[in-house]
N, C-alpha and C positions, 0 to 999 in steps of 0.2 A: 335783205338781211337774212342771215342763216338762222337755223334753229338754235344753234349754240349762243349766238349773240342775243337772241330773244330771251333765252333762258337766263343768261347772265343779267340782263336788264331787269328781269322780273324780281331778282333777288335784291336789287338795289345796291347800295354802297358796300354791303357786307360780302358781296360775291367774291372778292379777292381774298378774304380772310378765311382760313380753314382752322378748324380746331386741331391742335397738335395731337397726334396719336400717342397713346401711352404705349411704351414698349411692353411686350409680352414678358411677364415674369412668373416663374413657377413659385408656388408657395413653399418657402424653405422650411417652415415649421412642420408641415405635413411630411415633407421628404425626410427630415431628420427623424421624425417619429417612426416612419416606416423603416428607415435604416436601422434604428436601434431595436425595433421589434424583430427584424430579420436576424440581426446579430444575436439577440437573446434566444430566438428559436433555434438557430444552428448550434449555439452553445449548449442548450438543454437537450437537444436530440442527438448530439454526437456521442459516440462511444469511444472510450479510451482503451487502448490495449494494455493489458497487464504486463509488467516486465517478465522476462523469462525467469524461470525458477533456477536455483542453483543446483548443479549436478555434483554429487559427491564423488570425487575421483582424486586420485593422487598421481601427480606426475612423478615418474621415477627420478630420484636424485642419483647422482653418480655414486655408485657403490651401495645404493639403497635398494630396497625391494619394491617393485611396482605392485600396484593393487588398488582396489577400490576401498575407500575409507567407509567402513560401516559405522553408523552412529552408535553411541553408547546409550543403551536404554536403562534407566533406573526406575524401577517400579516400587511404589509405596503402597502398602496394604495395611489398613487399620487393624489393630489387635486390641483385645480387652473388651469388657462390657460396654463402656461408654466411649470407645474409640480413643482411649487415653494413650495407647501405645501405637507403635508402627513397626512394620517388618519391611526391610529394604531388600531389593534383589537387583543386582547389577548384571545386565545381559541375561545369560542363562545360568548364572552361578546359583549356588544355594542361597536361599533367603537368610537374612541375618537381622538381628535387632540392634546390633552394635554399630553406631555411626562411625567409629574408628575403623572398622573393617571396610566400610564403604569408601571412606577417604583413602585407605590403602589401595583398594581396587581401582579407584579413579586415578591415583598417582601412578599405578602400574600401567594403566591404559595410556596415560599421558607420556610416560617414559617410552613405551613401545611405539606409539604412533609418532611421537615427536612433532606433532602438528597442533598448534593451538586452535585451528579452525575445525578440528574434529567435532562434530555436533554431539551434544549431550541432550537427550530427550527425557524429560521427567514425566512419568505416567503416574496418575493417582487412581487407585482402585477403591471405590467407595468413598466414605466420608473421612478423609484424612485431614488432620488438623494442619492449619497453615504453618505452624511453627516447624513441623517436620519437613514440609515442602521447602521452606526458606532455608533450613539447615542444609539440605541437599544442594540447593542452588548456590549457597555460599561455599560449600565444600567444593563444588565443581569449578566455581570462579577462582577460589583460592588455589586450586590445583593448576590453573593456567588455561583452562578452557574458555574460549571467547564466545562460542556459539551454543549457549545453554537456552533450550526452549522447553515449552510445556506441550504435551500432547493433548489434543482435544478430548474431552470426556464424552461419554454417551448419554449425558443428561438431557 
């Protein structure tokens, strides 16, 4: 008898039966957790590029004048002891306290530029009341300007 036969005989009648092997399986729960943790890590550590800023320029129209569109600056400066009044200045023109002259100046700029995308930038100097700022915003919008913005303050 060979050694193999002796070994089989020593096991008895169970020698032909083997326990079936379990197939190897990866723990899916742990893999899913790791996948989501990696996804979260990459989302939180990624940086997004800011869109390019708009360049103010005018494409010459047939028969029109070429040039760069300069924004219209409207400065508001408080007047009076409790800042109850305001003084307006459109671009480098003389300051005025009459809202009607500011509306006329904005209408003239709109007529000359003939471009509703011409930016109007509202600057506030000091503690200007909101009612005056909103009046200028409404006047610029009523004149047809679509790009009305506020300049950051130095506070």
